[in-house]
C-alpha positions in Angstrom: 18.3 8.9 11.3 15.6 8.8 8.6 16.4 8.5 4.9 14.5 11.1 2.9 14.1 11.2 -0.9 13.5 14.8 -1.7 11.9 15.5 -5.1 11.8 19.2 -6.1 10.7 21.0 -9.2 13.6 23.5 -8.8 16.8 21.5 -8.2 18.7 24.7 -7.3 16.4 25.4 -4.3 18.3 24.3 -1.2 16.1 25.6 1.6 14.3 22.3 2.2 17.3 20.2 1.6 19.4 22.3 4.1 16.6 22.2 6.6 16.3 18.4 6.4 20.0 18.0 6.8 20.0 20.4 9.7 17.4 18.3 11.5 19.6 15.2 11.0 17.7 13.6 8.2 19.8 11.9 5.5 18.7 13.5 2.3 18.9 12.5 -1.4 17.7 15.2 -3.7 16.4 14.7 -7.2 13.8 15.8 -9.7 10.8 13.7 -10.8 11.6 11.6 -13.8 10.5 8.5 -15.7 12.8 6.4 -13.5 11.1 7.6 -10.2 9.6 4.2 -9.3 12.9 2.4 -9.9 14.7 5.0 -7.8 12.3 4.5 -4.9 12.8 0.7 -5.0 16.6 1.2 -5.2 17.0 3.9 -2.5 14.2 2.6 -0.2 13.7 5.9 1.6 11.8 6.1 4.9 9.8 9.0 3.4 9.5 10.8 0.1 9.1 14.5 0.2 7.8 16.5 -2.8 8.3 20.3 -3.0 6.4 21.5 -6.1 4.3 24.3 -7.4 1.5 21.9 -8.4 1.7 18.1 -8.8 1.3 16.9 -12.3 -0.9 14.1 -13.4 2.2 12.0 -14.1 3.5 12.5 -10.5 0.1 11.6 -9.0 -0.2 8.5 -11.2 3.3 7.5 -10.3 2.5 7.9 -6.6 -0.6 5.7 -7.1 1.5 3.0 -8.8 4.1 3.4 -6.0 1.6 2.7 -3.3 0.5 -0.4 -5.2 4.0 -1.7 -5.6 6.3 -0.3 -2.9 4.4 1.8 -0.5 6.3 4.6 1.3 5.1 7.6 3.3 4.8 10.7 1.0 4.8 14.3 2.1 3.9 16.9 -0.5 4.5 20.6 -0.2 2.8 22.6 -3.0 2.4 26.2 -3.7 -1.0 25.9 -5.2 -3.7 23.3 -4.4 -7.2 23.2 -5.8 -9.8 20.8 -4.6 -9.3 18.4 -7.6 -5.6 18.2 -7.0 -6.1 17.6 -3.3 -8.6 14.8 -4.0 -6.1 13.2 -6.5 -3.3 13.4 -4.0 -5.5 11.7 -1.4 -6.4 8.9 -3.9 -2.7 8.6 -4.6 -2.3 8.0 -0.8 -0.2 11.0 -0.1 0.4 10.9 3.7 0.6 14.7 4.1 -0.4 17.4 1.7 0.6 20.9 2.7 -0.5 23.9 0.6 1.6 27.1 0.7 3.0 26.3 4.1 6.7 25.3 4.1 7.6 26.3 7.6 10.9 24.6 8.3 10.3 24.7 12.1 7.3 22.3 11.6 9.2 20.0 9.3 10.1 17.2 11.7 6.6 17.1 13.1 5.1 17.0 9.6 7.4 14.1 8.6 6.7 12.1 11.8 2.9 12.6 11.6 3.0 11.5 7.9 4.9 8.4 8.8 2.5 7.6 11.6 -0.5 8.2 9.3 1.1 6.0 6.6 1.7 3.1 9.1 -1.9 3.3 10.2 -3.1 3.3 6.6 -1.0 0.2 5.9 -2.5 -1.6 8.9 -6.0 -0.8 7.7 -5.1 -1.9 4.1 -3.6 -5.1 5.4 -6.7 -5.8 7.6 -9.0 -5.1 4.7 -7.0 -7.5 2.5 -7.0 -10.1 5.2 -10.8 -9.8 5.6 -11.3 -10.0 1.8 -9.2 -13.2 1.6 -11.1 -14.7 4.6 -14.4 -13.9 2.9 -13.2 -15.5 -0.4 -12.0 -18.6 1.5 -15.3 -18.8 3.3 -17.1 -18.8 -0.1 -14.7 -21.5 -1.4 -15.2 -23.6 1.7 -19.0 -23.4 1.5 -18.8 -24.3 -2.2 -16.5 -27.3 -1.5 -18.8 -28.5 1.3 -21.7 -28.3 -1.1 -19.8 -30.5 -3.6 -19.0 -33.1 -0.8 -22.6 -33.0 0.4 -23.9 -33.6 -3.2 -21.3 -36.2 -4.4 -20.6 -38.1 -1.1 -24.0 -37.6 0.7 -22.2 -36.1 3.6 -23.9 -33.9 6.2 -22.7 -30.3 6.4 -20.7 -31.2 9.5 -19.1 -34.3 7.9 -18.2 -32.2 4.8 -16.5 -29.6 6.9 -14.6 -32.0 9.1 -13.5 -33.9 6.0 -12.2 -30.7 4.4 -10.5 -29.8 7.6 -8.8 -33.2 8.0 -7.7 -33.2 4.4 -6.2 -29.7 4.8 -4.3 -30.8 8.0 -3.0 -34.0 6.4 -1.6 -32.0 3.5 -0.4 -29.1 5.7 -2.4 -26.5 3.8 -5.1 -24.0 4.7 -8.7 -24.9 4.7 -9.3 -22.4 1.9 -6.6 -24.0 -0.2 -8.1 -27.4 0.4 -11.5 -26.1 -0.6 -10.0 -24.7 -3.9 -8.5 -28.2 -4.6 -11.8 -29.9 -4.0 -13.6 -27.4 -6.4 -10.9 -27.9 -9.0 -11.2 -31.7 -8.8 -15.0 -31.4 -9.1 -14.6 -29.3 -12.2 -12.2 -31.8 -13.7 -14.6 -34.7 -13.1 -17.6 -33.0 -14.7 
């Protein structure tokens, strides 16, 4: 059973809430407020569903911050969507954006596709971050090797193997060891 946080502009509207409950989702219904990010962190829903006329700038900026701090799949049903709003929703990493199309029969499929899309996006974001870290480590390693070559008259191969041995002896990554060598060189200038 998936936990759903349902955020609606009209708290008296029960159609979506009843549909979610009917499909076996565990639903907590609320309105968007200043404590939205804290509520998400506290409730830890499997998916957040918005049912709105049009998302406000505040909602979209909160969703952007949410995806930086505590990412969660987001489904957004809106009555009106213009191109600018759609683009802002995509930048806020909304997993599914459905304009004027709340068909309760499609609800489970929409939620499951949004969750799958969210997981795929997270994998891509993690891979991108890992590649960025590896590139930064590579730059630091090359800089540390250059320092060892210049100060110790090592060959490039000797510098690399020295960094590697120091890293293994200290049980740290090669990138961390390179940063230590660079920091020491800065101190000794």
